[in-house]
N, CA, C and O atoms as a GROMACS GRO file, in nm:
protein
  388
    1MET      N    1   0.080  -0.125   0.013
    1MET     CA    2  -0.030  -0.009   0.011
    1MET      C    3   0.075   0.136  -0.007
    1MET      O    4   0.186   0.135   0.047
    2ILE      N    5   0.048   0.207  -0.052
    2ILE     CA    6   0.127   0.320  -0.110
    2ILE      C    7   0.072   0.434   0.005
    2ILE      O    8  -0.050   0.423  -0.002
    3GLU      N    9   0.096   0.517   0.085
    3GLU     CA   10   0.097   0.656   0.180
    3GLU      C   11   0.174   0.747   0.067
    3GLU      O   12   0.277   0.732   0.001
    4THR      N   13   0.019   0.899   0.085
    4THR     CA   14   0.040   0.978   0.040
    4THR      C   15   0.082   1.097   0.123
    4THR      O   16  -0.022   1.126   0.182
    5LEU      N   17   0.152   1.162   0.151
    5LEU     CA   18   0.162   1.317   0.255
    5LEU      C   19   0.200   1.419   0.154
    5LEU      O   20   0.282   1.417   0.062
    6THR      N   21   0.088   1.543   0.215
    6THR     CA   22   0.160   1.653   0.148
    6THR      C   23   0.175   1.732   0.279
    6THR      O   24   0.126   1.726   0.392
    7TYR      N   25   0.284   1.829   0.198
    7TYR     CA   26   0.329   1.924   0.257
    7TYR      C   27   0.327   2.074   0.204
    7TYR      O   28   0.325   2.085   0.082
    8GLU      N   29   0.327   2.189   0.278
    8GLU     CA   30   0.378   2.319   0.262
    8GLU      C   31   0.464   2.348   0.278
    8GLU      O   32   0.526   2.262   0.340
    9PHE      N   33   0.553   2.480   0.243
    9PHE     CA   34   0.628   2.574   0.292
    9PHE      C   35   0.661   2.712   0.230
    9PHE      O   36   0.673   2.730   0.109
   10PRO      N   37   0.672   2.803   0.319
   10PRO     CA   38   0.701   2.912   0.257
   10PRO      C   39   0.814   2.964   0.161
   10PRO      O   40   0.931   2.944   0.193
   11ALA      N   41   0.794   3.007   0.082
   11ALA     CA   42   0.911   3.008  -0.030
   11ALA      C   43   0.924   3.189  -0.060
   11ALA      O   44   0.831   3.270  -0.059
   12THR      N   45   1.092   3.216  -0.091
   12THR     CA   46   1.095   3.363  -0.109
   12THR      C   47   1.204   3.364  -0.256
   12THR      O   48   1.225   3.467  -0.319
   13GLN      N   49   1.254   3.257  -0.284
   13GLN     CA   50   1.330   3.282  -0.401
   13GLN      C   51   1.305   3.157  -0.502
   13GLN      O   52   1.302   3.043  -0.457
   14SER      N   53   1.292   3.177  -0.604
   14SER     CA   54   1.257   3.108  -0.761
   14SER      C   55   1.386   3.049  -0.794
   14SER      O   56   1.499   3.092  -0.768
   15VAL      N   57   1.341   2.918  -0.869
   15VAL     CA   58   1.420   2.868  -0.953
   15VAL      C   59   1.389   2.850  -1.103
   15VAL      O   60   1.277   2.873  -1.150
   16GLU      N   61   1.493   2.809  -1.173
   16GLU     CA   62   1.504   2.822  -1.343
   16GLU      C   63   1.423   2.714  -1.404
   16GLU      O   64   1.330   2.734  -1.482
   17HIS      N   65   1.467   2.587  -1.360
   17HIS     CA   66   1.428   2.509  -1.437
   17HIS      C   67   1.357   2.389  -1.368
   17HIS      O   68   1.337   2.380  -1.246
   18ARG      N   69   1.325   2.305  -1.456
   18ARG     CA   70   1.272   2.115  -1.376
   18ARG      C   71   1.391   2.100  -1.365
   18ARG      O   72   1.483   2.152  -1.428
   19SER      N   73   1.390   1.989  -1.239
   19SER     CA   74   1.478   1.833  -1.252
   19SER      C   75   1.454   1.718  -1.190
   19SER      O   76   1.382   1.702  -1.092
   20HIS      N   77   1.514   1.639  -1.249
   20HIS     CA   78   1.486   1.495  -1.170
   20HIS      C   79   1.625   1.406  -1.175
   20HIS      O   80   1.710   1.376  -1.259
   21VAL      N   81   1.596   1.382  -1.035
   21VAL     CA   82   1.694   1.281  -0.996
   21VAL      C   83   1.693   1.152  -0.915
   21VAL      O   84   1.622   1.147  -0.815
   22GLY      N   85   1.748   1.074  -0.941
   22GLY     CA   86   1.678   0.932  -0.840
   22GLY      C   87   1.615   0.901  -0.924
   22GLY      O   88   1.585   0.963  -1.026
   23VAL      N   89   1.575   0.754  -0.876
   23VAL     CA   90   1.511   0.604  -0.918
   23VAL      C   91   1.423   0.554  -0.796
   23VAL      O   92   1.445   0.560  -0.675
   24VAL      N   93   1.318   0.503  -0.867
   24VAL     CA   94   1.258   0.439  -0.767
   24VAL      C   95   1.317   0.322  -0.775
   24VAL      O   96   1.353   0.279  -0.885
   25ALA      N   97   1.332   0.266  -0.682
   25ALA     CA   98   1.414   0.146  -0.646
   25ALA      C   99   1.466   0.080  -0.480
   25ALA      O  100   1.484   0.145  -0.377
   26SER      N  101   1.477  -0.020  -0.495
   26SER     CA  102   1.482  -0.056  -0.321
   26SER      C  103   1.612   0.048  -0.292
   26SER      O  104   1.721   0.063  -0.346
   27GLY      N  105   1.544   0.112  -0.180
   27GLY     CA  106   1.621   0.231  -0.074
   27GLY      C  107   1.673   0.300  -0.136
   27GLY      O  108   1.794   0.317  -0.141
   28ASN      N  109   1.590   0.353  -0.195
   28ASN     CA  110   1.596   0.454  -0.269
   28ASN      C  111   1.441   0.568  -0.309
   28ASN      O  112   1.321   0.554  -0.284
   29CYS      N  113   1.522   0.682  -0.382
   29CYS     CA  114   1.387   0.772  -0.415
   29CYS      C  115   1.398   0.874  -0.526
   29CYS      O  116   1.508   0.923  -0.550
   30GLU      N  117   1.291   0.908  -0.597
   30GLU     CA  118   1.304   0.996  -0.734
   30GLU      C  119   1.241   1.098  -0.677
   30GLU      O  120   1.142   1.086  -0.604
   31ILE      N  121   1.288   1.189  -0.705
   31ILE     CA  122   1.244   1.299  -0.684
   31ILE      C  123   1.195   1.410  -0.836
   31ILE      O  124   1.287   1.435  -0.914
   32LEU      N  125   1.106   1.447  -0.857
   32LEU     CA  126   1.075   1.544  -0.990
   32LEU      C  127   1.064   1.703  -0.905
   32LEU      O  128   1.000   1.714  -0.801
   33LEU      N  129   1.111   1.775  -0.947
   33LEU     CA  130   1.093   1.913  -0.883
   33LEU      C  131   1.082   2.017  -1.023
   33LEU      O  132   1.160   2.011  -1.118
   34GLU      N  133   0.966   2.112  -1.011
   34GLU     CA  134   0.920   2.214  -1.113
   34GLU      C  135   0.908   2.337  -1.095
   34GLU      O  136   0.785   2.349  -1.097
   35PRO      N  137   0.960   2.464  -1.074
   35PRO     CA  138   0.947   2.567  -1.055
   35PRO      C  139   0.784   2.628  -1.011
   35PRO      O  140   0.697   2.576  -1.081
   36SER      N  141   0.746   2.698  -0.939
   36SER     CA  142   0.650   2.741  -0.911
   36SER      C  143   0.618   2.845  -0.898
   36SER      O  144   0.705   2.893  -0.825
   37SER      N  145   0.532   2.936  -0.924
   37SER     CA  146   0.505   3.084  -0.918
   37SER      C  147   0.440   3.140  -0.761
   37SER      O  148   0.448   3.257  -0.726
   38ASP      N  149   0.388   3.052  -0.695
   38ASP     CA  150   0.350   3.068  -0.538
   38ASP      C  151   0.474   3.130  -0.503
   38ASP      O  152   0.589   3.127  -0.545
   39GLN      N  153   0.410   3.190  -0.408
   39GLN     CA  154   0.511   3.234  -0.281
   39GLN      C  155   0.499   3.104  -0.170
   39GLN      O  156   0.466   3.126  -0.053
   40ARG      N  157   0.531   2.966  -0.221
   40ARG     CA  158   0.531   2.857  -0.160
   40ARG      C  159   0.553   2.737  -0.223
   40ARG      O  160   0.529   2.700  -0.338
   41SER      N  161   0.604   2.681  -0.123
   41SER     CA  162   0.650   2.536  -0.188
   41SER      C  163   0.560   2.381  -0.134
   41SER      O  164   0.524   2.341  -0.023
   42ALA      N  165   0.550   2.334  -0.249
   42ALA     CA  166   0.424   2.241  -0.219
   42ALA      C  167   0.526   2.126  -0.258
   42ALA      O  168   0.619   2.146  -0.336
   43VAL      N  169   0.496   1.971  -0.181
   43VAL     CA  170   0.545   1.844  -0.172
   43VAL      C  171   0.469   1.793  -0.135
   43VAL      O  172   0.412   1.829  -0.032
   44VAL      N  173   0.422   1.640  -0.230
   44VAL     CA  174   0.400   1.519  -0.251
   44VAL      C  175   0.490   1.405  -0.265
   44VAL      O  176   0.571   1.379  -0.353
   45VAL      N  177   0.445   1.320  -0.120
   45VAL     CA  178   0.562   1.253  -0.098
   45VAL      C  179   0.474   1.126  -0.134
   45VAL      O  180   0.364   1.124  -0.079
   46ARG      N  181   0.504   1.025  -0.213
   46ARG     CA  182   0.437   0.899  -0.199
   46ARG      C  183   0.534   0.788  -0.138
   46ARG      O  184   0.656   0.786  -0.152
   47THR      N  185   0.472   0.715  -0.081
   47THR     CA  186   0.600   0.671   0.034
   47THR      C  187   0.516   0.434   0.024
   47THR      O  188   0.400   0.394   0.027
   48SER      N  189   0.611   0.378   0.016
   48SER     CA  190   0.601   0.244   0.023
   48SER      C  191   0.613   0.204   0.182
   48SER      O  192   0.560   0.101   0.223
   49VAL      N  193   0.685   0.290   0.267
   49VAL     CA  194   0.662   0.315   0.428
   49VAL      C  195   0.588   0.407   0.452
   49VAL      O  196   0.578   0.515   0.394
   50SER      N  197   0.501   0.342   0.587
   50SER     CA  198   0.408   0.428   0.627
   50SER      C  199   0.449   0.401   0.817
   50SER      O  200   0.500   0.312   0.885
   51GLY      N  201   0.393   0.531   0.838
   51GLY     CA  202   0.403   0.561   0.927
   51GLY      C  203   0.521   0.699   0.990
   51GLY      O  204   0.531   0.760   1.097
   52PHE      N  205   0.576   0.702   0.890
   52PHE     CA  206   0.677   0.817   0.902
   52PHE      C  207   0.671   0.968   0.869
   52PHE      O  208   0.762   1.052   0.860
   53ASP      N  209   0.547   0.978   0.856
   53ASP     CA  210   0.477   1.134   0.864
   53ASP      C  211   0.598   1.272   0.928
   53ASP      O  212   0.637   1.369   0.862
   54GLY      N  213   0.633   1.241   1.063
   54GLY     CA  214   0.704   1.297   1.114
   54GLY      C  215   0.846   1.311   1.098
   54GLY      O  216   0.910   1.411   1.131
   55THR      N  217   0.895   1.204   1.047
   55THR     CA  218   1.059   1.218   0.973
   55THR      C  219   1.084   1.283   0.870
   55THR      O  220   1.184   1.354   0.859
   56TRP      N  221   0.959   1.262   0.742
   56TRP     CA  222   0.967   1.330   0.650
   56TRP      C  223   0.913   1.514   0.688
   56TRP      O  224   0.941   1.598   0.603
   57GLN      N  225   0.862   1.544   0.774
   57GLN     CA  226   0.809   1.680   0.792
   57GLN      C  227   0.938   1.750   0.853
   57GLN      O  228   0.955   1.871   0.841
   58ALA      N  229   1.035   1.660   0.927
   58ALA     CA  230   1.190   1.719   0.994
   58ALA      C  231   1.261   1.728   0.873
   58ALA      O  232   1.330   1.827   0.852
   59VAL      N  233   1.252   1.624   0.778
   59VAL     CA  234   1.366   1.623   0.654
   59VAL      C  235   1.324   1.726   0.589
   59VAL      O  236   1.387   1.830   0.609
   60LEU      N  237   1.200   1.731   0.484
   60LEU     CA  238   1.185   1.859   0.482
   60LEU      C  239   1.200   1.987   0.491
   60LEU      O  240   1.273   2.048   0.413
   61GLY      N  241   1.121   2.052   0.602
   61GLY     CA  242   1.136   2.156   0.709
   61GLY      C  243   1.298   2.180   0.728
   61GLY      O  244   1.324   2.300   0.725
   62ARG      N  245   1.407   2.100   0.747
   62ARG     CA  246   1.507   2.126   0.692
   62ARG      C  247   1.553   2.186   0.599
   62ARG      O  248   1.595   2.302   0.598
   63PHE      N  249   1.548   2.092   0.491
   63PHE     CA  250   1.569   2.157   0.370
   63PHE      C  251   1.534   2.319   0.306
   63PHE      O  252   1.600   2.408   0.252
   64PHE      N  253   1.365   2.297   0.355
   64PHE     CA  254   1.297   2.451   0.331
   64PHE      C  255   1.335   2.534   0.368
   64PHE      O  256   1.300   2.640   0.315
   65ALA      N  257   1.471   2.538   0.529
   65ALA     CA  258   1.492   2.648   0.601
   65ALA      C  259   1.599   2.684   0.523
   65ALA      O  260   1.608   2.802   0.489
   66ARG      N  261   1.705   2.583   0.479
   66ARG     CA  262   1.786   2.624   0.422
   66ARG      C  263   1.789   2.671   0.285
   66ARG      O  264   1.889   2.732   0.249
   67ASN      N  265   1.670   2.646   0.182
   67ASN     CA  266   1.679   2.661   0.086
   67ASN      C  267   1.519   2.716   0.028
   67ASN      O  268   1.449   2.633  -0.029
   68PRO      N  269   1.472   2.841   0.045
   68PRO     CA  270   1.322   2.887   0.066
   68PRO      C  271   1.293   2.911  -0.114
   68PRO      O  272   1.284   3.007  -0.191
   69VAL      N  273   1.285   2.767  -0.122
   69VAL     CA  274   1.278   2.784  -0.304
   69VAL      C  275   1.118   2.761  -0.344
   69VAL      O  276   1.052   2.669  -0.296
   70ALA      N  277   1.061   2.866  -0.446
   70ALA     CA  278   0.923   2.796  -0.466
   70ALA      C  279   0.932   2.710  -0.556
   70ALA      O  280   0.982   2.752  -0.660
   71VAL      N  281   0.895   2.577  -0.551
   71VAL     CA  282   0.894   2.486  -0.628
   71VAL      C  283   0.771   2.386  -0.578
   71VAL      O  284   0.704   2.383  -0.475
   72ALA      N  285   0.772   2.321  -0.675
   72ALA     CA  286   0.657   2.205  -0.651
   72ALA      C  287   0.746   2.061  -0.649
   72ALA      O  288   0.812   2.033  -0.749
   73ILE      N  289   0.744   1.994  -0.562
   73ILE     CA  290   0.801   1.881  -0.594
   73ILE      C  291   0.730   1.736  -0.566
   73ILE      O  292   0.669   1.729  -0.459
   74GLU      N  293   0.728   1.611  -0.654
   74GLU     CA  294   0.699   1.495  -0.622
   74GLU      C  295   0.831   1.413  -0.554
   74GLU      O  296   0.943   1.402  -0.603
   75ILE      N  297   0.796   1.377  -0.469
   75ILE     CA  298   0.861   1.239  -0.431
   75ILE      C  299   0.803   1.102  -0.426
   75ILE      O  300   0.700   1.075  -0.364
   76ASN      N  301   0.885   1.000  -0.506
   76ASN     CA  302   0.866   0.863  -0.500
   76ASN      C  303   0.954   0.811  -0.423
   76ASN      O  304   1.070   0.847  -0.445
   77ASP      N  305   0.934   0.726  -0.326
   77ASP     CA  306   1.017   0.668  -0.218
   77ASP      C  307   0.996   0.546  -0.217
   77ASP      O  308   0.878   0.512  -0.226
   78PHE      N  309   1.083   0.455  -0.207
   78PHE     CA  310   1.054   0.325  -0.199
   78PHE      C  311   1.172   0.257  -0.051
   78PHE      O  312   1.250   0.162  -0.051
   79GLY      N  313   1.142   0.338   0.038
   79GLY     CA  314   1.235   0.290   0.142
   79GLY      C  315   1.378   0.406   0.147
   79GLY      O  316   1.482   0.349   0.180
   80ALA      N  317   1.387   0.500   0.129
   80ALA     CA  318   1.493   0.589   0.121
   80ALA      C  319   1.522   0.638   0.223
   80ALA      O  320   1.435   0.718   0.260
   81THR      N  321   1.622   0.628   0.305
   81THR     CA  322   1.698   0.640   0.445
   81THR      C  323   1.677   0.860   0.457
   81THR      O  324   1.663   0.927   0.354
   82PRO      N  325   1.681   0.920   0.588
   82PRO     CA  326   1.637   1.040   0.573
   82PRO      C  327   1.788   1.110   0.466
   82PRO      O  328   1.787   1.191   0.373
   83ALA      N  329   1.888   1.044   0.522
   83ALA     CA  330   2.027   1.075   0.450
   83ALA      C  331   1.992   1.060   0.304
   83ALA      O  332   1.993   1.170   0.248
   84VAL      N  333   1.972   0.994   0.251
   84VAL     CA  334   1.909   0.962   0.078
   84VAL      C  335   1.849   1.091   0.028
   84VAL      O  336   1.895   1.162  -0.062
   85VAL      N  337   1.728   1.113   0.107
   85VAL     CA  338   1.616   1.185   0.094
   85VAL      C  339   1.694   1.319   0.064
   85VAL      O  340   1.679   1.375  -0.044
   86ALA      N  341   1.770   1.364   0.151
   86ALA     CA  342   1.813   1.483   0.193
   86ALA      C  343   1.940   1.533   0.070
   86ALA      O  344   1.949   1.639   0.009
   87LEU      N  345   1.999   1.453   0.066
   87LEU     CA  346   2.105   1.405  -0.081
   87LEU      C  347   1.989   1.409  -0.246
   87LEU      O  348   2.038   1.452  -0.350
   88ARG      N  349   1.919   1.385  -0.244
   88ARG     CA  350   1.832   1.377  -0.333
   88ARG      C  351   1.786   1.532  -0.376
   88ARG      O  352   1.803   1.588  -0.485
   89LEU      N  353   1.721   1.585  -0.255
   89LEU     CA  354   1.662   1.723  -0.263
   89LEU      C  355   1.785   1.827  -0.285
   89LEU      O  356   1.775   1.938  -0.338
   90GLU      N  357   1.874   1.780  -0.246
   90GLU     CA  358   1.954   1.881  -0.281
   90GLU      C  359   2.062   1.884  -0.433
   90GLU      O  360   2.140   1.970  -0.475
   91GLN      N  361   2.031   1.776  -0.475
   91GLN     CA  362   2.076   1.697  -0.598
   91GLN      C  363   2.009   1.782  -0.691
   91GLN      O  364   2.062   1.836  -0.788
   92ALA      N  365   1.835   1.796  -0.641
   92ALA     CA  366   1.753   1.838  -0.758
   92ALA      C  367   1.768   1.963  -0.740
   92ALA      O  368   1.728   2.026  -0.838
   93LEU      N  369   1.806   2.024  -0.663
   93LEU     CA  370   1.786   2.164  -0.675
   93LEU      C  371   1.895   2.227  -0.749
   93LEU      O  372   1.871   2.295  -0.848
   94GLU      N  373   2.014   2.208  -0.707
   94GLU     CA  374   2.144   2.215  -0.795
   94GLU      C  375   2.114   2.202  -0.911
   94GLU      O  376   2.136   2.301  -0.981
   95SER      N  377   2.056   2.082  -0.980
   95SER     CA  378   2.041   2.065  -1.110
   95SER      C  379   1.896   2.184  -1.167
   95SER      O  380   1.892   2.213  -1.287
   96ALA      N  381   1.807   2.232  -1.086
   96ALA     CA  382   1.725   2.290  -1.113
   96ALA      C  383   1.812   2.473  -1.130
   96ALA      O  384   1.750   2.571  -1.172
   97GLN      N  385   1.909   2.475  -1.101
   97GLN     CA  386   1.959   2.654  -1.038
   97GLN      C  387   2.059   2.653  -1.180
   97GLN      O  388   2.129   2.750  -1.207
   0.00000   0.00000   0.00000
């Protein structure tokens, strides 16, 4: 069963391009990032591991505290660790700028 989580964060910066990093495979995640015209970021997480809403909130909160970018992000997760998620988010942002 796939769990879908949604989050929003305030944003003050923009990005130029779309990006796609990672793959959905054992222990990894895929991140699709695209610029948003809103003054917020919207994140949708689809994960095969339920019960980690607080962990997702913490990882995403840290990312957006350092990078207040206006983006729409889709994360397709297959059990990635928080460190892998943080790495993929940074890679997606770097690729989009």
